[in-house]
C-alpha positions in Angstrom: 24.2 -101.3 -49.8 27.0 -103.4 -47.9 24.4 -104.4 -45.6 21.9 -104.8 -47.3 24.2 -108.0 -49.1 24.8 -109.3 -46.2 21.6 -109.8 -44.3 20.2 -113.5 -44.2 16.9 -115.0 -44.4 14.2 -114.6 -47.5 12.4 -112.4 -45.8 15.3 -109.8 -45.0 16.3 -110.3 -48.8 13.2 -109.6 -50.4 12.5 -106.3 -48.0 15.7 -105.2 -49.0 15.2 -105.5 -53.1 11.3 -103.7 -52.5 12.8 -101.1 -50.8 15.7 -100.6 -53.0 13.4 -100.5 -56.4 11.1 -98.1 -54.4 14.3 -95.6 -54.0 14.9 -96.2 -57.7 11.5 -95.7 -58.9 11.2 -92.5 -57.1 14.6 -91.1 -56.7 16.2 -88.5 -58.6 19.1 -89.7 -60.7 21.9 -91.0 -58.3 19.0 -92.9 -56.2 18.4 -94.9 -59.5 22.5 -95.3 -59.8 22.9 -96.5 -56.3 19.4 -98.5 -56.5 20.8 -100.7 -59.8 24.4 -101.2 -58.2 22.6 -102.7 -54.8 20.6 -104.8 -56.8 23.5 -106.3 -59.1 25.4 -106.7 -55.3 22.4 -108.3 -54.0 22.1 -110.8 -57.2 25.2 -112.1 -56.5 23.3 -113.6 -53.4 21.8 -116.9 -54.0 19.1 -116.3 -51.7 18.2 -112.6 -54.1 17.1 -114.5 -56.8 13.6 -114.9 -56.2 13.2 -111.7 -55.1 14.7 -109.9 -57.6 13.2 -111.8 -59.9 9.4 -110.8 -59.0 10.2 -107.1 -57.7 13.2 -105.8 -59.7 12.7 -107.2 -63.6 10.6 -103.9 -64.4 13.0 -101.5 -63.1 15.9 -103.0 -64.8 14.2 -103.7 -67.9 13.4 -100.1 -67.8 17.1 -98.7 -66.6 18.8 -100.9 -69.6 16.2 -99.2 -72.4 16.8 -95.6 -70.9 19.0 -93.8 -73.2 19.5 -90.5 -70.3 21.1 -93.3 -67.8 24.5 -93.8 -68.0 25.7 -96.7 -69.9 27.6 -98.2 -67.0 24.4 -98.1 -65.0 22.4 -99.6 -68.0 25.0 -102.6 -68.1 24.9 -102.7 -64.5 21.1 -103.2 -64.7 22.4 -106.0 -67.3 24.7 -107.8 -65.5 21.6 -108.2 -62.7 20.0 -109.8 -65.3 22.8 -112.0 -66.6 23.2 -113.5 -62.8 20.1 -114.5 -62.4 18.8 -115.8 -65.6 22.2 -117.8 -65.6 21.5 -119.5 -61.9 17.9 -119.1 -61.1 15.9 -120.7 -64.2 12.6 -119.5 -63.1 13.5 -115.9 -64.3 13.7 -116.5 -67.6 10.5 -116.6 -68.3 9.9 -114.0 -66.4 12.2 -111.7 -68.2 9.9 -112.9 -71.4 6.6 -111.2 -69.6 8.9 -108.1 -68.7 9.7 -107.6 -72.3 13.9 -107.8 -71.6 14.8 -109.5 -75.0 13.6 -105.8 -76.6 15.4 -104.0 -74.0 18.8 -106.1 -74.9 18.2 -105.0 -78.4 18.1 -101.2 -77.4 21.3 -102.0 -75.3 23.5 -103.8 -77.6 23.2 -100.9 -80.2 25.0 -98.8 -77.5 27.8 -101.6 -76.5 31.2 -101.5 -78.5 33.3 -103.1 -75.6 33.3 -107.0 -76.8 33.5 -107.8 -72.9 29.9 -105.5 -72.9 28.5 -107.8 -75.5 29.6 -110.4 -73.8 27.0 -109.7 -70.9 24.1 -109.3 -74.0 25.0 -113.5 -75.4 25.0 -114.6 -72.0 21.5 -113.8 -71.2 19.9 -114.4 -74.6 22.2 -118.1 -74.6 20.5 -119.2 -71.1 17.3 -117.7 -72.0 16.9 -119.8 -75.6 18.2 -122.7 -73.7 14.6 -122.9 -72.5 12.2 -124.6 -74.8 9.1 -123.0 -73.4 9.8 -119.4 -74.1 12.1 -119.8 -77.4 9.1 -118.5 -79.2 8.6 -115.8 -77.5 12.6 -115.5 -77.9 12.1 -115.2 -81.2 9.2 -112.7 -81.6 11.0 -110.1 -79.0 14.1 -109.8 -82.1 16.5 -111.5 -80.1 18.1 -112.3 -84.0 19.0 -109.0 -84.5 20.6 -108.7 -81.8 22.3 -112.1 -82.5 23.4 -110.7 -85.7 24.9 -108.0 -84.7 27.3 -110.0 -82.2 27.6 -112.3 -84.8 29.7 -109.9 -86.7 32.4 -109.5 -83.3 35.6 -111.0 -83.6 35.3 -112.3 -79.7 35.5 -116.3 -80.2 33.5 -116.4 -77.3 30.4 -114.5 -78.4 30.4 -116.4 -81.7 30.3 -119.6 -79.9 27.4 -118.5 -77.7 25.2 -116.8 -80.4 26.1 -120.2 -82.8 24.4 -121.9 -79.8 22.0 -119.5 -79.5 20.9 -119.7 -83.1 20.6 -123.6 -82.7 18.2 -123.3 -79.8 16.3 -120.7 -81.5 16.1 -123.0 -84.9 15.0 -126.1 -82.9 11.5 -124.0 -82.5 8.7 -126.1 -84.9 6.7 -123.1 -84.8 6.5 -120.7 -87.4 8.7 -117.9 -86.8 10.1 -114.5 -88.0 13.7 -116.1 -87.5 14.4 -116.2 -91.2 13.0 -113.1 -92.0 15.2 -111.1 -89.0 18.3 -112.3 -90.8 19.2 -116.1 -89.5 21.2 -117.1 -92.8 23.2 -113.5 -92.6 23.5 -114.6 -88.9 25.7 -118.3 -90.5 27.2 -116.4 -92.9 28.9 -114.0 -90.4 29.7 -116.9 -87.8 31.7 -118.8 -90.7 33.5 -115.5 -92.3 36.5 -115.8 -90.3 38.7 -118.3 -88.1 38.3 -118.3 -84.6 41.3 -121.1 -83.6 40.4 -123.5 -81.0 36.8 -122.4 -81.6 36.3 -122.9 -84.8 35.5 -126.0 -85.1 32.6 -125.7 -82.1 30.7 -122.9 -84.0 30.8 -124.6 -87.6 29.4 -127.5 -85.9 26.5 -125.2 -84.3 26.5 -123.5 -87.1 25.8 -126.3 -89.7 23.2 -127.6 -87.5 21.3 -124.4 -87.4 21.5 -124.7 -91.1 20.2 -127.7 -91.3 17.7 -127.6 -89.1 16.1 -124.5 -90.7 16.9 -126.6 -94.3 14.4 -129.3 -92.8 11.8 -127.3 -91.2 8.3 -128.2 -91.8 7.4 -124.2 -92.3 10.3 -122.3 -92.9 12.3 -124.6 -95.7 10.8 -123.2 -98.4 11.5 -119.4 -97.2 14.8 -120.6 -96.1 15.6 -122.3 -100.1 15.6 -118.4 -101.5 17.5 -117.1 -99.1 20.1 -115.2 -100.8 23.5 -116.5 -98.7 22.5 -119.6 -98.4 24.6 -120.9 -100.8 27.8 -119.1 -99.5 27.2 -120.9 -96.0 27.0 -124.2 -97.5 29.7 -123.6 -99.7 32.1 -122.9 -96.9 30.4 -125.6 -94.5 31.5 -128.3 -97.3 34.9 -126.9 -97.7 35.4 -127.4 -93.8 37.2 -130.3 -94.0 38.4 -130.7 -89.8 34.9 -132.2 -89.2 33.1 -134.5 -91.0 29.7 -133.5 -88.7 29.9 -130.1 -90.3 30.1 -131.4 -94.1 27.6 -134.5 -93.1 25.2 -131.4 -92.5 26.2 -129.5 -95.3 25.5 -132.2 -97.5 21.9 -132.8 -95.8 21.1 -129.3 -96.3 21.5 -129.3 -99.7 19.7 -132.4 -100.3 16.9 -130.6 -98.7 16.9 -127.2 -100.6 17.4 -128.8 -103.6 14.0 -130.6 -103.2 12.0 -127.1 -103.6 11.8 -126.6 -107.5 11.5 -123.0 -107.3 15.3 -123.3 -105.6 16.6 -125.6 -107.5 17.9 -122.9 -110.9 19.7 -120.8 -108.7 21.6 -123.6 -106.3 23.0 -124.8 -110.2 23.7 -121.1 -111.1 25.4 -120.6 -108.7 27.9 -124.1 -108.3 26.1 -126.5 -106.7 26.5 -129.2 -108.3 30.5 -128.8 -108.5 30.4 -128.3 -104.6 27.7 -131.5 -104.4 30.3 -133.5 -106.3 33.6 -132.0 -104.7 31.9 -132.8 -100.8 31.2 -136.3 -102.1 34.4 -137.6 -101.5 35.0 -136.7 -98.3 33.2 -140.2 -96.4 31.2 -142.9 -98.1 27.8 -141.7 -95.7 28.5 -138.4 -97.2 28.5 -139.6 -100.5 25.4 -141.7 -100.1 23.7 -138.2 -99.1 25.0 -136.0 -101.9 23.8 -138.6 -104.2 20.7 -138.6 -102.8 20.9 -134.4 -103.5 21.7 -135.2 -107.2 18.7 -136.8 -107.3 16.9 -134.1 -106.5 17.3 -132.0 -109.6 15.3 -132.8 -112.9 17.4 -134.8 -115.8 17.7 -131.3 -117.7 20.4 -130.0 -115.1 22.6 -132.9 -115.1 22.4 -133.0 -119.0 26.0 -132.6 -119.6 27.2 -134.5 -116.3 30.8 -135.8 -116.5 31.8 -139.6 -115.2 32.6 -138.2 -111.4 29.1 -136.9 -111.2 27.3 -140.0 -112.7 29.9 -141.8 -109.9 28.4 -140.2 -107.5 24.6 -140.8 -109.2 25.3 -144.3 -108.9 26.3 -144.7 -105.0 22.6 -144.4 -104.3 22.3 -147.8 -105.6 24.2 -149.1 -102.9 23.0 -146.3 -99.8 23.0 -147.8 -96.0 21.8 -145.1 -94.0 18.7 -143.3 -94.8 17.8 -141.6 -91.1 19.0 -137.9 -93.1 15.8 -138.4 -95.2 13.6 -138.0 -92.0 14.5 -134.7 -91.1 12.0 -135.4 -88.0 14.4 -138.2 -86.4 17.3 -135.6 -86.6 19.1 -135.5 -83.4 21.5 -132.7 -83.2 25.1 -133.4 -81.6 25.2 -130.7 -79.1 28.4 -132.2 -77.6 30.2 -128.8 -78.6 27.3 -126.2 -77.7 28.7 -123.4 -75.9 28.4 -124.1 -72.3 30.7 -121.5 -70.5 29.8 -120.8 -66.8 28.8 -117.5 -65.8 30.5 -116.0 -63.6 28.5 -114.0 -60.9 29.2 -110.0 -61.5 29.3 -107.3 -59.4 29.0 -103.6 -60.4 31.3 -101.5 -62.3 29.6 -98.5 -62.0 31.2 -96.0 -58.7 29.3 -93.4 -57.5 31.4 -90.0 -56.3 31.2 -89.3 -52.8 31.5 -86.0 -51.6 34.2 -85.9 -49.2 33.0 -83.3 -46.3 36.1 -82.6 -43.5 35.6 -82.7 -39.8 35.0 -78.8 -39.7 32.4 -78.7 -42.0 30.3 -76.7 -39.3 32.9 -73.4 -39.7 32.7 -73.9 -42.8 29.0 -73.3 -43.3 29.1 -70.7 -40.8 31.5 -69.1 -42.8 29.3 -69.2 -45.9 26.8 -67.8 -44.3 28.5 -64.8 -43.0 30.1 -64.1 -45.8 27.9 -64.9 -48.5 26.2 -61.7 -49.9 22.6 -61.3 -49.2 20.5 -59.2 -51.1 18.5 -56.6 -48.6 15.1 -56.8 -48.0 12.1 -55.0 -48.6 11.9 -51.9 -45.7 8.5 -52.8 -43.6 7.6 -49.4 -43.7 4.3 -48.7 -45.3 5.3 -46.4 -48.7 3.1 -43.4 -49.0 2.4 -41.8 -52.4 2.3 -38.5 -53.2 1.0 -35.9 -55.7 2.8 -35.2 -58.3 2.8 -31.5 -60.1 0.4 -32.2 -62.7 2.5 -29.3 -65.1 5.2 -31.7 -64.9 3.7 -35.2 -65.8 0.2 -34.1 -67.2 -3.2 -34.1 -65.3 -4.5 -36.8 -62.6 -0.6 -38.6 -63.1 0.6 -40.2 -59.4 4.2 -41.2 -58.7 5.2 -43.5 -56.0 8.2 -42.1 -53.5 10.0 -44.4 -51.3 10.3 -42.3 -47.8 9.3 -39.5 -46.7 10.8 -36.2 -47.7 10.2 -32.5 -46.4 10.4 -29.3 -47.6 13.7 -27.2 -46.0 12.2 -25.1 -43.0 15.7 -22.7 -43.1 14.6 -19.3 -44.6 17.5 -17.7 -47.1 17.3 -14.2 -49.2 16.8 -14.3 -52.9 20.0 -14.2 -54.7 19.5 -12.2 -58.0 22.2 -11.7 -61.1 22.9 -7.8 -59.9 23.1 -8.6 -56.1 26.5 -10.7 -57.3 27.5 -7.6 -59.2 27.4 -5.4 -55.8 30.8 -5.0 -54.1 30.9 -7.2 -50.9 30.4 -5.5 -47.6 32.6 -6.1 -44.7 30.7 -7.7 -42.1 31.8 -5.9 -38.3 31.2 -9.3 -36.8 33.7 -11.1 -38.7 36.0 -8.5 -38.6 35.6 -8.9 -34.1 36.1 -12.8 -34.7 39.6 -11.7 -36.8 40.7 -9.5 -33.8 40.4 -12.1 -31.3 42.2 -14.9 -33.3 44.9 -13.1 -33.7 45.4 -11.6 -29.9 45.5 -15.5 -29.4 47.6 -16.0 -31.6 50.4 -13.2 -30.9 50.1 -13.0 -27.2 50.7 -9.9 -25.4 54.0 -8.5 -27.3 52.6 -6.0 -29.8 48.8 -6.8 -29.6 47.7 -3.1 -29.2 49.3 -2.3 -32.1 47.9 -4.8 -34.2 44.2 -3.9 -32.8 44.9 -0.2 -33.8 46.4 -0.9 -37.1 43.4 -3.4 -37.7 40.7 -0.5 -36.9 42.7 2.1 -39.2 42.1 -0.3 -42.2 38.9 -1.1 -41.2 37.8 3.1 -40.8 40.0 4.0 -44.4 37.9 1.0 -45.8 34.9 2.2 -44.4 35.7 5.8 -45.5 35.9 4.7 -49.3 
């Protein structure tokens, strides 16, 4: 792994990436894990961006989607993709072809730590910055992933999500961005204070809402969204940025142009919000006046003097640029441009420590370990079995060869056991000889005579 990281030359890196991917695809679990670590290390080298893009993306995508791999290994695969997407623009289109976006959606469901979500947020932000692939990014389901990350408390992630959302809303084609939760994402982006990143997040969110409300193909769908008024109300109340409030006023103007959306917006308090917003600035007041003029007279029957003043501002309009949505050029000076730092793998493979005397250990294990006995090489000969015991025609297999004992013995019956036992003369002679050896020369004749007399008496009886 260390050797491959330091290899110079494009051909060497190409070969290193190809070999690493082959090991990961054809090896076992440990081989896949080490292969991902190696690719992550290689992605820190500029010369490896192109080889990884052309060779390793299918393997990395497979690892990120695999639920059987350790989470750290899947994150290392995502880090590799983040490295090449941040510093090699050519990799972004290749990621679309290899369906990296659905893989990120699967991976994001398992993440809990903010640092882990930041990897996914960085990949999506960099991919959405390419106008040629925005539509494909939307179709891949990235809006669902962005909505999930918008609920997090980390301000950096929210900022990346808001920037990605604006990039998606710049797509002029009809897409599923609204169906997948664009307005819900805006709702969660504006629900909490993010300290010094609050204004950038609000500005990006207001820009996204303005683009959606003026979208030629999605505006009617956006106008009927349940959470649209809640988002516009928060944006209108944000007094730290005039641009945010101006975007909110323009969004009200676009939404009230749809007849089927007017009633619900007025019932929720759109007129009161617009009148209050008109007091912010003269340019904002002109936009608010145009928004109120979109309403029929039936909705303005009980108008008060303050609302009438807002309506009269339309007679003195000075800037009508907001009337042409196509001319709107969003201010992206506060978009997230945080530089992604090349990262190394976090997963560590546990190494097996083998002492220097390992041959001795191997030999000892071989000697002391239990080895089951092998089968006898001698051919087994089956023998007939008494048919009266096991049945006619039955044969049994006997292990080994057995023979009948050759020694002949007399049959002993119960009556023989009742009869008195006779003393064998051979046994008597043996006892006498043993007695002489123990007693020596003294008293030997008397002992022999005494024994013979006892034997004669026993015989007479």
